[in-house]
DOMAR-851716 format. One record per atom (N, C-alpha, C, O): residue number from 0; atom name; y, z, x. Coordinates in steps of 0.05 Angstrom, whole numbers. Example, Ala and Ser with C-alpha at 12.3 -4.5 7.8 and 13.67 -1.06 7.14 Angstrom:
REM DOMAR-851716
    nr   atom    north       up     east
     0      N     -114      156      264
     0     CA      -90      156      246
     0      C      -66      156      264
     0      O      -66      169      285
     1      N      -45      142      257
     1     CA      -21      143      273
     1      C        1      157      258
     1      O       23      161      268
REM end
This chain:
REM DOMAR-851716
    nr   atom    north       up     east
     0      N      -26        3       15
     0     CA        0        1       -1
     0      C       26        0       17
     0      O       29       16       35
     1      N       43      -18       11
     1     CA       68      -18       26
     1      C       87        6       20
     1      O       88       15       -3
     2      N      102       16       41
     2     CA      121       37       34
     2      C      141       30       16
     2      O      151        8       16
     3      N      148       50       -2
     3     CA      169       42      -22
     3      C      196       39       -9
     3      O      201       51       12
     4      N      215       21      -21
     4     CA      240       17       -8
     4      C      261       37      -16
     4      O      261       50      -37
     5      N      277       39        1
     5     CA      302       57       -5
     5      C      325       40      -10
     5      O      332       22        6
     6      N      339       43      -33
     6     CA      362       28      -41
     6      C      388       40      -34
     6      O      396       58      -49
     7      N      403       32      -15
     7     CA      429       41       -6
     7      C      451       20       -8
     7      O      447       -1        3
     8      N      474       24      -22
     8     CA      495        9      -25
     8      C      486      -20      -35
     8      O      497      -40      -26
     9      N      467      -18      -52
     9     CA      458      -43      -67
     9      C      438      -58      -51
     9      O      427      -77      -62
    10      N      431      -53      -27
    10     CA      410      -66      -10
    10      C      386      -49       -9
    10      O      388      -25       -5
    11      N      361      -61      -12
    11     CA      337      -46       -9
    11      C      331      -45       21
    11      O      335      -64       36
    12      N      320      -21       31
    12     CA      311      -19       58
    12      C      288        2       57
    12      O      286       19       39
    13      N      269       -1       78
    13     CA      248       15       80
    13      C      253       45       87
    13      O      274       52       97
    14      N      231       62       81
    14     CA      236       89       87
    14      C      240       95      114
    14      O      251      116      118
    15      N      233       80      135
    15     CA      237       86      164
    15      C      269       80      169
    15      O      279       85      191
    16      N      284       70      151
    16     CA      312       67      156
    16      C      329       92      149
    16      O      353       95      154
    17      N      312      111      135
    17     CA      328      136      131
    17      C      338      150      154
    17      O      322      154      173
    18      N      365      159      155
    18     CA      374      172      179
    18      C      359      195      188
    18      O      352      199      211
    19      N      353      212      165
    19     CA      339      239      171
    19      C      312      232      184
    19      O      304      244      203
    20      N      299      212      173
    20     CA      274      207      185
    20      C      276      196      214
    20      O      258      203      230
    21      N      296      179      222
    21     CA      298      169      247
    21      C      304      191      266
    21      O      291      193      287
    22      N      325      207      259
    22     CA      332      228      278
    22      C      311      249      282
    22      O      308      259      304
    23      N      296      255      260
    23     CA      272      277      262
    23      C      250      263      278
    23      O      237      277      294
    24      N      246      238      275
    24     CA      226      225      292
    24      C      231      221      321
    24      O      212      222      336
    25      N      258      216      329
    25     CA      265      215      354
    25      C      265      243      367
    25      O      255      245      390
    26      N      274      266      355
    26     CA      270      291      366
    26      C      242      301      369
    26      O      234      313      389
    27      N      227      296      346
    27     CA      199      304      347
    27      C      182      290      369
    27      O      163      301      381
    28      N      192      263      373
    28     CA      177      250      396
    28      C      185      259      421
    28      O      169      256      439
    29      N      208      271      426
    29     CA      215      281      450
    29      C      200      308      456
    29      O      193      314      479
    30      N      195      323      436
    30     CA      180      347      439
    30      C      150      340      444
    30      O      138      354      460
    31      N      138      322      431
    31     CA      112      315      435
    31      C      107      302      462
    31      O       87      307      476
    32      N      127      285      470
    32     CA      124      272      497
    32      C      124      293      518
    32      O      108      293      537
    33      N      143      314      516
    33     CA      143      335      536
    33      C      117      350      538
    33      O      107      356      560
    34      N      105      356      513
    34     CA       78      368      512
    34      C       58      352      528
    34      O       44      360      546
    35      N       57      328      518
    35     CA       35      312      531
    35      C       37      307      561
    35      O       17      307      576
    36      N       64      302      570
    36     CA       69      298      599
    36      C       63      324      614
    36      O       55      322      637
    37      N       65      347      601
    37     CA       57      374      616
    37      C       28      375      623
    37      O       21      390      641
    38      N        9      360      610
    38     CA      -17      361      617
    38      C      -22      346      643
    38      O      -43      350      656
    39      N       -5      329      652
    39     CA      -10      314      677
    39      C       13      319      698
    39      O        9      313      721
    40      N       37      329      689
    40     CA       59      334      708
    40      C       78      355      698
    40      O       83      356      674
    41      N       87      370      714
    41     CA      109      385      714
    41      C      123      388      739
    41      O      111      387      760
    42      N      151      393      739
    42     CA      162      393      765
    42      C      154      416      782
    42      O      154      413      807
    43      N      146      437      771
    43     CA      134      460      789
    43      C      112      473      771
    43      O      113      470      747
    44      N       95      486      783
    44     CA       74      503      770
    44      C       87      523      753
    44      O       99      542      764
    45      N       85      521      728
    45     CA       99      542      709
    45      C       90      571      713
    45      O      104      590      707
    46      N       66      573      724
    46     CA       56      600      729
    46      C       59      613      758
    46      O       52      635      764
    47      N       72      593      776
    47     CA       75      601      803
    47      C      103      618      808
    47      O      126      608      806
    48      N       98      641      815
    48     CA      121      660      822
    48      C      132      654      848
    48      O      117      649      867
    49      N      158      654      852
    49     CA      174      651      877
    49      C      198      670      878
    49      O      221      663      872
    50      N      191      696      886
    50     CA      210      716      883
    50      C      237      709      899
    50      O      259      718      891
    51      N      234      694      920
    51     CA      260      687      937
    51      C      277      668      921
    51      O      300      664      927
    52      N      266      656      899
    52     CA      283      636      884
    52      C      288      648      854
    52      O      294      634      835
    53      N      284      673      852
    53     CA      290      685      825
    53      C      318      685      814
    53      O      336      690      830
    54      N      322      679      789
    54     CA      345      678      777
    54      C      367      659      786
    54      O      391      665      787
    55      N      358      636      794
    55     CA      376      613      804
    55      C      387      599      780
    55      O      373      595      760
    56      N      412      591      781
    56     CA      424      576      760
    56      C      413      548      759
    56      O      401      540      779
    57      N      417      532      738
    57     CA      411      504      736
    57      C      422      490      760
    57      O      444      495      769
    58      N      406      472      771
    58     CA      413      456      795
    58      C      397      430      797
    58      O      381      423      780
    59      N      401      417      815
    59     CA      388      392      821
    59      C      357      400      826
    59      O      339      385      818
    60      N      353      422      841
    60     CA      325      428      847
    60      C      311      441      824
    60      O      287      437      819
    61      N      326      457      808
    61     CA      312      470      784
    61      C      334      463      763
    61      O      356      474      762
    62      N      326      443      745
    62     CA      343      433      724
    62      C      354      452      705
    62      O      377      452      698
    63      N      335      471      696
    63     CA      342      494      677
    63      C      344      520      691
    63      O      349      540      678
    64      N      341      520      718
    64     CA      345      547      731
    64      C      316      559      733
    64      O      296      546      724
    65      N      314      583      745
    65     CA      289      599      749
    65      C      295      625      734
    65      O      318      634      727
    66      N      270      639      728
    66     CA      272      663      716
    66      C      270      686      735
    66      O      271      683      759
    67      N      267      711      724
    67     CA      265      733      743
    67      C      245      735      761
    67      O      246      749      781
    68      N      222      718      755
    68     CA      198      716      776
    68      C      200      691      792
    68      O      181      684      806
    69      N      224      677      789
    69     CA      225      653      806
    69      C      210      629      795
    69      O      206      608      808
    70      N      202      631      771
    70     CA      188      607      758
    70      C      207      587      747
    70      O      229      594      738
    71      N      199      562      749
    71     CA      217      540      739
    71      C      218      541      709
    71      O      197      542      697
    72      N      243      543      695
    72     CA      246      547      668
    72      C      236      520      653
    72      O      223      519      633
    73      N      246      499      668
    73     CA      241      470      654
    73      C      210      464      652
    73      O      201      454      631
    74      N      196      471      671
    74     CA      168      469      672
    74      C      155      488      650
    74      O      138      481      635
    75      N      164      511      650
    75     CA      153      531      628
    75      C      160      520      600
    75      O      143      521      582
    76      N      183      509      595
    76     CA      192      498      570
    76      C      172      475      560
    76      O      165      472      537
    77      N      165      458      582
    77     CA      148      435      579
    77      C      119      446      566
    77      O      110      437      545
    78      N      107      466      582
    78     CA       83      477      576
    78      C       85      495      552
    78      O       65      498      537
    79      N      108      507      546
    79     CA      111      522      520
    79      C      110      504      497
    79      O      100      511      476
    80      N      122      479      499
    80     CA      121      459      477
    80      C       90      452      471
    80      O       83      449      448
    81      N       73      450      491
    81     CA       45      447      486
    81      C       33      467      470
    81      O       21      462      449
    82      N       37      492      480
    82     CA       26      515      464
    82      C       37      517      435
    82      O       21      523      417
    83      N       62      512      432
    83     CA       75      514      405
    83      C       62      491      387
    83      O       54      497      364
    84      N       60      468      396
    84     CA       50      448      378
    84      C       19      452      375
    84      O        9      445      354
    85      N        7      462      392
    85     CA      -23      471      388
    85      C      -26      489      367
    85      O      -43      486      349
    86      N       -9      511      367
    86     CA      -10      531      346
    86      C       -4      520      319
    86      O      -17      527      300
    87      N       17      503      318
    87     CA       26      491      293
    87      C        7      471      283
    87      O        5      469      258
    88      N       -6      457      298
    88     CA      -25      440      289
    88      C      -50      455      278
    88      O      -59      451      255
    89      N      -59      473      294
    89     CA      -83      490      283
    89      C      -77      505      258
    89      O      -93      505      240
    90      N      -55      518      257
    90     CA      -47      535      233
    90      C      -40      513      207
    90      O      -48      519      184
    91      N      -28      493      211
    91     CA      -21      476      190
    91      C      -45      461      182
    91      O      -48      456      158
    92      N      -62      453      200
    92     CA      -84      440      193
    92      C     -106      458      178
    92      O     -120      448      161
    93      N     -108      482      185
    93     CA     -125      500      172
    93      C     -114      506      143
    93      O     -128      504      123
    94      N      -87      513      143
    94     CA      -76      517      116
    94      C      -76      494       99
    94      O      -80      497       75
    95      N      -71      469      108
    95     CA      -73      445       92
    95      C     -101      440       79
    95      O     -103      435       56
    96      N     -122      442       97
    96     CA     -148      439       91
    96      C     -157      459       68
    96      O     -165      452       46
    97      N     -155      483       75
    97     CA     -165      503       55
    97      C     -146      508       29
    97      O     -155      511        6
    98      N     -120      507       36
    98     CA     -102      509       11
    98      C     -104      486       -6
    98      O     -103      490      -31
    99      N     -108      460        4
    99     CA     -107      437      -13
    99      C     -136      438      -28
    99      O     -138      433      -52
   100      N     -157      445      -15
   100     CA     -183      448      -29
   100      C     -183      466      -53
   100      O     -192      460      -75
   101      N     -171      488      -47
   101     CA     -169      509      -69
   101      C     -150      499      -90
   101      O     -157      504     -114
   102      N     -129      487      -86
   102     CA     -111      476     -104
   102      C     -125      457     -123
   102      O     -122      458     -148
   103      N     -140      438     -109
   103     CA     -154      416     -124
   103      C     -176      429     -140
   103      O     -181      420     -163
   104      N     -190      449     -130
   104     CA     -211      462     -146
   104      C     -199      476     -171
   104      O     -209      475     -193
   105      N     -177      489     -167
   105     CA     -164      502     -189
   105      C     -155      483     -212
   105      O     -156      490     -235
   106      N     -145      457     -203
   106     CA     -138      437     -220
   106      C     -162      428     -235
   106      O     -159      423     -259
   107      N     -185      424     -224
   107     CA     -208      414     -236
   107      C     -217      436     -258
   107      O     -228      429     -279
   108      N     -213      461     -252
   108     CA     -221      482     -271
   108      C     -198      494     -285
   108      O     -198      518     -290
   109      N     -178      477     -292
   109     CA     -153      486     -301
   109      C     -156      506     -328
   109      O     -174      504     -345
   110      N     -138      523     -326
   110     CA     -136      543     -349
   110      C     -163      559     -352
   110      O     -170      568     -373
   111      N     -177      561     -330
   111     CA     -200      575     -331
   111      C     -201      599     -313
   111      O     -181      604     -300
   112      N     -225      614     -311
   112     CA     -227      639     -297
   112      C     -222      631     -268
   112      O     -207      645     -253
   113      N     -236      609     -259
   113     CA     -235      604     -229
   113      C     -206      593     -221
   113      O     -199      596     -197
   114      N     -191      583     -239
   114     CA     -163      574     -235
   114      C     -147      598     -230
   114      O     -132      600     -211
   115      N     -150      617     -250
   115     CA     -135      641     -248
   115      C     -142      660     -222
   115      O     -125      673     -211
   116      N     -169      659     -214
   116     CA     -175      672     -191
   116      C     -163      660     -165
   116      O     -155      675     -147
   117      N     -163      635     -163
   117     CA     -153      625     -140
   117      C     -121      627     -138
   117      O     -109      630     -117
   118      N     -112      624     -160
   118     CA      -80      627     -160
   118      C      -72      655     -152
   118      O      -54      659     -137
   119      N      -88      677     -164
   119     CA      -83      704     -156
   119      C      -86      711     -127
   119      O      -71      725     -114
   120      N     -108      697     -116
   120     CA     -115      699      -87
   120      C      -93      688      -71
   120      O      -86      698      -49
   121      N      -81      667      -81
   121     CA      -55      653      -67
   121      C      -33      673      -68
   121      O      -20      678      -47
   122      N      -29      685      -91
   122     CA       -7      705      -94
   122      C      -10      729      -74
   122      O        9      738      -62
   123      N      -34      737      -73
   123     CA      -42      761      -56
   123      C      -39      755      -27
   123      O      -31      772      -13
   124      N      -46      727      -17
   124     CA      -43      721       11
   124      C      -11      716       18
   124      O       -2      721       40
   125      N        3      708       -2
   125     CA       33      702        0
   125      C       48      728        3
   125      O       71      729       14
   126      N       36      748       -6
   126     CA       50      777       -1
   126      C       49      785       28
   126      O       64      803       36
   127      N       33      773       44
   127     CA       32      782       73
   127      C       42      759       90
   127      O       28      739       94
   128      N       68      763       99
   128     CA       83      744      116
   128      C       68      741      144
   128      O       52      758      150
   129      N       74      721      159
   129     CA       60      712      182
   129      C       60      738      202
   129      O       40      748      213
   130      N       83      747      205
   130     CA       83      772      223
   130      C       67      793      216
   130      O       52      802      234
   131      N       67      802      191
   131     CA       51      823      183
   131      C       21      818      183
   131      O        6      837      187
   132      N       12      794      178
   132     CA      -14      784      181
   132      C      -24      785      210
   132      O      -46      794      215
   133      N       -7      777      228
   133     CA      -11      776      257
   133      C      -15      806      267
   133      O      -32      812      283
   134      N        1      823      256
   134     CA        0      850      265
   134      C      -30      863      255
   134      O      -44      877      269
   135      N      -36      856      231
   135     CA      -60      869      219
   135      C      -86      855      239
   135      O     -104      868      248
   136      N      -83      829      243
   136     CA     -104      815      258
   136      C     -105      825      287
   136      O     -126      828      299
   137      N      -82      830      299
   137     CA      -81      839      325
   137      C      -92      866      327
   137      O     -103      873      348
   138      N      -89      883      307
   138     CA      -99      910      307
   138      C     -130      910      309
   138      O     -142      928      320
   139      N     -143      888      298
   139     CA     -171      889      297
   139      C     -182      873      320
   139      O     -199      884      335
   140      N     -171      848      326
   140     CA     -182      834      347
   140      C     -165      829      373
   140      O     -173      816      392
   141      N     -142      840      372
   141     CA     -122      839      394
   141      C     -103      812      391
   141      O     -110      792      379
   142      N      -80      815      405
   142     CA      -62      790      402
   142      C      -73      768      418
   142      O      -89      772      436
   143      N      -64      744      410
   143     CA      -75      719      422
   143      C      -65      693      407
   143      O      -55      695      384
   144      N      -68      671      420
   144     CA      -59      645      408
   144      C      -77      641      379
   144      O      -67      633      358
   145      N     -103      645      382
   145     CA     -122      639      359
   145      C     -113      657      336
   145      O     -111      648      313
   146      N     -108      683      342
   146     CA     -102      703      320
   146      C      -74      694      306
   146      O      -70      697      282
   147      N      -56      683      324
   147     CA      -31      673      314
   147      C      -37      649      296
   147      O      -23      646      276
   148      N      -55      632      301
   148     CA      -60      608      287
   148      C      -72      617      259
   148      O      -64      606      238
   149      N      -90      638      259
   149     CA     -101      649      233
   149      C      -79      662      219
   149      O      -80      660      194
   150      N      -61      675      229
   150     CA      -39      691      215
   150      C      -19      670      201
   150      O      -11      672      177
   151      N      -13      650      217
   151     CA        7      631      205
   151      C       -8      611      183
   151      O        4      599      165
   152      N      -34      609      187
   152     CA      -51      593      165
   152      C      -51      608      142
   152      O      -48      596      121
   153      N      -55      635      142
   153     CA      -55      652      118
   153      C      -28      652      104
   153      O      -26      654       80
   154      N       -8      648      121
   154     CA       19      649      109
   154      C       22      620       93
   154      O       33      618       71
   155      N       12      600      108
   155     CA       17      573       96
   155      C       -2      565       73
   155      O        4      547       58
   156      N      -24      577       71
   156     CA      -46      572       51
   156      C      -35      572       20
   156      O      -41      553        5
   157      N      -20      592       12
   157     CA      -11      592      -18
   157      C        8      568      -22
   157      O        9      558      -45
   158      N       23      558       -3
   158     CA       41      537       -6
   158      C       26      511      -14
   158      O       33      497      -33
   159      N        6      507        1
   159     CA      -11      482       -2
   159      C      -29      486      -27
   159      O      -33      466      -41
   160      N      -38      506      -33
   160     CA      -54      510      -57
   160      C      -39      505      -81
   160      O      -49      491      -99
   161      N      -14      517      -84
   161     CA        3      513     -108
   161      C       12      485     -111
   161      O       14      473     -133
   162      N       19      473      -87
   162     CA       29      444      -89
   162      C        5      427      -96
   162      O        9      410     -113
   163      N      -16      429      -86
   163     CA      -40      412      -92
   163      C      -47      417     -122
   163      O      -54      398     -136
   164      N      -47      440     -133
   164     CA      -54      446     -159
   164      C      -34      432     -178
   164      O      -42      416     -195
   165      N       -8      438     -174
   165     CA       10      424     -190
   165      C       12      395     -191
   165      O       16      382     -212
   166      N        8      383     -167
   166     CA       10      355     -166
   166      C      -18      344     -179
   166      O      -18      322     -190
   167      N      -38      357     -176
   167     CA      -65      347     -187
   167      C      -65      348     -217
   167      O      -74      330     -230
   168      N      -53      372     -228
   168     CA      -51      372     -256
   168      C      -37      351     -269
   168      O      -46      342     -290
   169      N      -14      341     -256
   169     CA        1      316     -266
   169      C      -15      293     -266
   169      O      -13      276     -284
   170      N      -33      289     -246
   170     CA      -50      265     -245
   170      C      -72      267     -265
   170      O      -82      245     -273
   171      N      -83      289     -274
   171     CA     -104      293     -289
   171      C      -94      284     -318
   171      O     -112      278     -335
   172      N      -69      283     -324
   172     CA      -57      276     -351
   172      C      -52      247     -351
   172      O      -43      236     -372
   173      N      -58      231     -327
   173     CA      -52      203     -329
   173      C      -73      188     -343
   173      O      -95      198     -348
   174      N      -64      161     -351
   174     CA      -85      145     -364
   174      C     -110      136     -347
   174      O     -133      134     -355
   175      N     -102      131     -322
   175     CA     -125      120     -303
   175      C     -147      144     -300
   175      O     -171      139     -299
   176      N     -138      167     -299
   176     CA     -157      191     -297
   176      C     -171      192     -322
   176      O     -195      196     -322
   177      N     -158      189     -345
   177     CA     -173      193     -371
   177      C     -193      169     -374
   177      O     -215      173     -385
   178      N     -185      147     -365
   178     CA     -207      127     -365
   178      C     -228      131     -347
   178      O     -251      125     -355
   179      N     -225      141     -324
   179     CA     -246      150     -306
   179      C     -263      171     -318
   179      O     -287      170     -313
   180      N     -253      190     -334
   180     CA     -268      210     -348
   180      C     -283      198     -370
   180      O     -305      206     -376
   181      N     -271      180     -383
   181     CA     -285      166     -406
   181      C     -312      149     -397
   181      O     -332      145     -410
   182      N     -306      139     -370
   182     CA     -330      126     -361
   182      C     -353      142     -350
   182      O     -372      131     -338
   183      N     -351      168     -353
   183     CA     -370      186     -345
   183      C     -371      194     -319
   183      O     -392      204     -311
   184      N     -349      192     -301
   184     CA     -348      200     -274
   184      C     -345      232     -273
   184      O     -330      244     -289
   185      N     -357      244     -256
   185     CA     -358      274     -253
   185      C     -328      278     -241
   185      O     -315      262     -228
   186      N     -321      304     -248
   186     CA     -295      313     -240
   186      C     -292      314     -210
   186      O     -270      310     -200
   187      N     -312      319     -195
   187     CA     -312      322     -163
   187      C     -305      292     -154
   187      O     -290      287     -136
   188      N     -318      272     -168
   188     CA     -316      243     -159
   188      C     -287      234     -166
   188      O     -274      221     -149
   189      N     -276      241     -189
   189     CA     -250      233     -196
   189      C     -231      245     -178
   189      O     -210      233     -172
   190      N     -236      271     -169
   190     CA     -214      285     -152
   190      C     -216      269     -124
   190      O     -195      264     -112
   191      N     -239      261     -115
   191     CA     -241      248      -89
   191      C     -231      222      -88
   191      O     -219      214      -69
   192      N     -235      206     -111
   192     CA     -226      178     -111
   192      C     -200      173     -122
   192      O     -187      153     -114
   193      N     -189      190     -141
   193     CA     -165      184     -154
   193      C     -145      205     -150
   193      O     -121      199     -144
   194      N     -154      230     -151
   194     CA     -131      252     -148
   194      C     -122      255     -119
   194      O      -97      253     -115
   195      N     -138      258     -100
   195     CA     -131      266      -74
   195      C     -114      242      -60
   195      O      -94      247      -47
   196      N     -123      219      -64
   196     CA     -105      196      -52
   196      C      -79      194      -64
   196      O      -61      184      -50
   197      N      -73      202      -89
   197     CA      -49      201     -100
   197      C      -29      224      -94
   197      O       -5      221      -95
   198      N      -40      246      -87
   198     CA      -23      269      -78
   198      C      -23      274      -50
   198      O      -13      294      -41
   199      N      -35      256      -34
   199     CA      -36      257       -4
   199      C       -7      257        7
   199      O        1      273       23
   200      N        9      238       -3
   200     CA       35      237        6
   200      C       52      262        5
   200      O       68      269       22
   201      N       48      276      -19
   201     CA       63      303      -21
   201      C       54      322       -4
   201      O       70      339        5
   202      N       29      322        1
   202     CA       15      342       19
   202      C       25      339       48
   202      O       30      358       63
   203      N       27      312       55
   203     CA       35      307       85
   203      C       66      315       88
   203      O       75      324      109
   204      N       81      310       66
   204     CA      110      318       69
   204      C      114      352       73
   204      O      129      363       88
   205      N       96      363       55
   205     CA       93      392       58
   205      C       85      404       87
   205      O       96      423       99
   206      N       63      389       94
   206     CA       53      396      121
   206      C       75      391      143
   206      O       78      408      161
   207      N       88      371      142
   207     CA      111      367      162
   207      C      130      393      160
   207      O      136      405      180
   208      N      139      401      135
   208     CA      157      422      133
   208      C      147      448      143
   208      O      161      463      156
   209      N      118      453      137
   209     CA      108      476      144
   209      C      100      477      176
   209      O       95      498      188
   210      N      100      452      187
   210     CA       95      451      215
   210      C      121      465      230
   210      O      120      481      249
   211      N      144      455      218
   211     CA      169      468      230
   211      C      169      497      227
   211      O      176      511      246
   212      N      161      508      203
   212     CA      159      537      201
   212      C      138      552      218
   212      O      140      575      226
   213      N      118      535      224
   213     CA       97      547      243
   213      C      107      550      270
   213      O      100      569      284
   214      N      123      532      279
   214     CA      133      533      306
   214      C      152      558      307
   214      O      151      573      326
   215      N      168      562      287
   215     CA      184      584      285
   215      C      172      609      287
   215      O      179      627      301
   216      N      150      610      270
   216     CA      132      634      267
   216      C      117      640      295
   216      O      114      663      303
   217      N      108      619      307
   217     CA       96      624      331
   217      C      115      636      353
   217      O      107      653      369
   218      N      140      626      354
   218     CA      160      637      370
   218      C      167      666      365
   218      O      173      682      384
   219      N      167      673      339
   219     CA      172      699      332
   219      C      147      718      339
   219      O      151      740      350
   220      N      125      709      334
   220     CA      102      726      342
   220      C      100      730      373
   220      O       93      752      382
   221      N      106      707      387
   221     CA      103      711      417
   221      C      128      730      425
   221      O      125      746      443
   222      N      150      728      413
   222     CA      172      746      419
   222      C      163      775      417
   222      O      170      792      434
   223      N      146      779      396
   223     CA      138      808      392
   223      C      112      813      408
   223      O      100      835      405
   224      N      102      795      425
   224     CA       79      798      441
   224      C       52      796      425
   224      O       32      807      433
   225      N       54      783      402
   225     CA       29      780      386
   225      C       18      749      389
   225      O       -5      743      380
   226      N       31      735      399
   226     CA       23      705      401
   226      C       11      698      427
   226      O       -6      712      437
   227      N       20      675      440
   227     CA       11      666      463
   227      C       14      686      486
   227      O       36      695      492
   228      N       -9      693      499
   228     CA       -6      715      521
   228      C        0      704      550
   228      O       -7      681      557
   229      N       12      721      565
   229     CA       15      715      593
   229      C      -16      708      607
   229      O      -37      718      600
   230      N      -14      691      627
   230     CA        9      678      640
   230      C       17      652      627
   230      O       34      638      638
   231      N        4      643      603
   231     CA       12      619      590
   231      C       41      619      581
   231      O       47      636      565
   232      N       58      602      587
   232     CA       86      603      577
   232      C       89      601      547
   232      O       73      587      534
   233      N      108      614      537
   233     CA      114      611      507
   233      C      143      614      503
   233      O      156      632      515
   234      N      155      598      487
   234     CA      184      600      480
   234      C      193      625      471
   234      O      216      633      477
   235      N      178      638      454
   235     CA      188      664      443
   235      C      188      686      463
   235      O      206      703      463
   236      N      168      686      480
   236     CA      165      707      501
   236      C      187      704      522
   236      O      197      723      533
   237      N      192      678      526
   237     CA      215      672      546
   237      C      240      684      535
   237      O      256      697      550
   238      N      246      681      508
   238     CA      270      695      497
   238      C      268      725      500
   238      O      288      738      506
   239      N      245      738      494
   239     CA      240      766      497
   239      C      249      775      527
   239      O      264      794      531
   240      N      238      760      546
   240     CA      242      766      576
   240      C      271      762      583
   240      O      281      774      602
   241      N      285      745      568
   241     CA      311      739      576
   241      C      333      762      565
   241      O      356      762      575
   242      N      327      778      548
   242     CA      343      797      538
   242      C      359      813      559
   242      O      384      817      556
   243      N      344      823      580
   243     CA      355      839      600
   243      C      377      826      616
   243      O      395      840      627
   244      N      376      800      618
   244     CA      392      785      634
   244      C      411      767      621
   244      O      423      749      634
   245      N      415      771      596
   245     CA      434      755      579
   245      C      463      755      590
   245      O      475      733      590
   246      N      474      775      599
   246     CA      501      775      605
   246      C      506      760      632
   246      O      526      746      635
   247      N      489      762      650
   247     CA      493      748      677
   247      C      480      722      681
   247      O      491      704      693
   248      N      456      719      669
   248     CA      440      694      668
   248      C      434      683      641
   248      O      410      682      634
   249      N      456      674      625
   249     CA      449      664      598
   249      C      431      640      595
   249      O      419      637      573
   250      N      427      624      614
   250     CA      410      602      614
   250      C      380      609      608
   250      O      365      593      597
   251      N      373      635      615
   251     CA      347      644      610
   251      C      340      644      580
   251      O      317      642      572
   252      N      361      646      563
   252     CA      357      647      534
   252      C      365      622      522
   252      O      354      614      502
   253      N      385      608      535
   253     CA      396      584      520
   253      C      375      562      519
   253      O      371      549      499
   254      N      363      559      541
   254     CA      343      533      542
   254      C      318      537      524
   254      O      313      519      509
   255      N      304      559      526
   255     CA      283      564      505
   255      C      291      567      477
   255      O      276      561      459
   256      N      316      577      474
   256     CA      327      578      446
   256      C      334      549      434
   256      O      330      543      411
   257      N      345      532      450
   257     CA      350      505      446
   257      C      324      490      438
   257      O      324      474      419
   258      N      302      495      455
   258     CA      275      480      449
   258      C      267      488      422
   258      O      260      470      407
   259      N      268      513      412
   259     CA      259      523      388
   259      C      274      511      366
   259      O      263      502      346
   260      N      302      510      369
   260     CA      321      500      348
   260      C      318      469      342
   260      O      318      460      319
   261      N      314      454      366
   261     CA      312      428      365
   261      C      285      418      354
   261      O      284      398      340
   262      N      262      435      360
   262     CA      236      428      348
   262      C      237      433      316
   262      O      229      415      300
   263      N      247      454      308
   263     CA      248      462      279
   263      C      264      443      267
   263      O      256      434      245
   264      N      288      433      278
   264     CA      304      414      266
   264      C      290      388      262
   264      O      292      376      241
   265      N      277      380      283
   265     CA      262      356      285
   265      C      243      351      264
   265      O      244      330      252
   266      N      225      371      258
   266     CA      205      369      239
   266      C      215      374      207
   266      O      203      365      188
   267      N      237      387      205
   267     CA      250      392      180
   267      C      262      365      173
   267      O      259      356      151
   268      N      276      350      192
   268     CA      290      323      185
   268      C      267      305      180
   268      O      269      289      161
   269      N      245      305      195
   269     CA      222      286      190
   269      C      211      290      163
   269      O      207      270      149
   270      N      206      316      155
   270     CA      196      322      126
   270      C      215      314      108
   270      O      207      305       86
   271      N      242      314      112
   271     CA      263      307       91
   271      C      261      278       89
   271      O      260      268       66
   272      N      259      262      109
   272     CA      257      233      110
   272      C      233      225       94
   272      O      235      209       76
   273      N      209      236      101
   273     CA      183      228       86
   273      C      188      237       59
   273      O      180      222       41
   274      N      200      258       51
   274     CA      203      265       23
   274      C      218      244        7
   274      O      210      236      -15
   275      N      239      234       19
   275     CA      255      213        8
   275      C      237      191        2
   275      O      241      177      -19
   276      N      216      186       18
   276     CA      200      160       15
   276      C      179      164       -7
   276      O      172      145      -22
   277      N      169      190       -9
   277     CA      147      191      -31
   277      C      158      201      -59
   277      O      144      198      -79
   278      N      182      212      -59
   278     CA      194      220      -84
   278      C      213      202      -94
   278      O      235      201      -83
   279      N      207      186     -115
   279     CA      231      167     -125
   279      C      254      181     -136
   279      O      276      170     -134
   280      N      252      207     -148
   280     CA      272      219     -161
   280      C      293      228     -139
   280      O      317      226     -143
   281      N      283      237     -115
   281     CA      302      243      -93
   281      C      317      218      -84
   281      O      341      219      -79
   282      N      301      197      -81
   282     CA      314      172      -73
   282      C      337      163      -91
   282      O      358      154      -81
   283      N      333      166     -118
   283     CA      352      157     -140
   283      C      376      174     -136
   283      O      399      165     -135
   284      N      372      201     -134
   284     CA      395      220     -133
   284      C      412      215     -110
   284      O      436      220     -112
   285      N      401      206      -86
   285     CA      416      204      -63
   285      C      428      177      -60
   285      O      445      174      -44
   286      N      418      155      -76
   286     CA      429      130      -73
   286      C      458      125      -85
   286      O      469      103      -83
REM end
C-alpha cells in the first residue's frame, strides 16, 4: 500500500515531506549512527582512565573534554547511545508485543470477563511508574540493564494494551470484518488477517513515542543507579557524576544532557510525523 499523501497549500505531498518527520529522522539517524559506529570505533577507550588528563575542557584532542577520571566524554556518549537504544528497543519491543497481544485478546472477548480482567491488569501495572518498578525489581534481583528493560516495559505495557484494544474494537465494527465473521472465520484468524494489519500503523506510531520515553526513563534510572551499571557508560550516570563539578566544569553535564534531550526530541518528532501520516484527522486539521 502506498503511503497516504499530505496536502499542504493545495498541493499533495507524501508523508516523508512532513517537517517533523524529516527533522526527527535526521536527529534519530545521528543517534543511531553514533551507536553503531561505537561498535567499531571510538576516539578513545570509554572505560580507560587517565588521571593525568582528568577534567580537561573541550579541545582538539578531546572534543567534549574529559571527566574526573580522565575518560573521554565524547567516546562515553557514543557508547552511552548504544546502551540507551538497546534498553529502549528491549523495553518498547517487550511492551509492544505483550501489550498489543493482550489488547487484541481483550477486543476479541469484548465486554466479557477476560476483557475486564486484562484492562484491570493494565490499570494495576499503570499504577507503578518505571522508577518505582525498577526499585522493586532491583530490591529482588539487583540493579542492571535487563532489570531496567523489564521495569520500562511494565510501564509501557498498559499504553499498548489500551491502544490496541480501542483500535481493534473500531475494526470489529467494520463491514469487512462482519463479512469475514459471516464467512465462518474464527476470531483469532480475523484478528491475524484483518485486525492486526489495520492497526499496525497506530501501534508503530505509539512505539516511536514510547521509545523516546524509554530513553528518558533509562537515563533517569541510571541517574539513580538502577540502570546500566559501571563500567559501561550511561548518559544518566554521567549526569549524576557531573553534579559535583557543575560550577567549574559544566561541560561534564552539558554534553550528556544534550544527548538525552536531542534523542528524546528526535523520536518525539519522528512519532509526530508518523502520526500525521496514519491519522487522516490530524492531517486535515493541520492542512
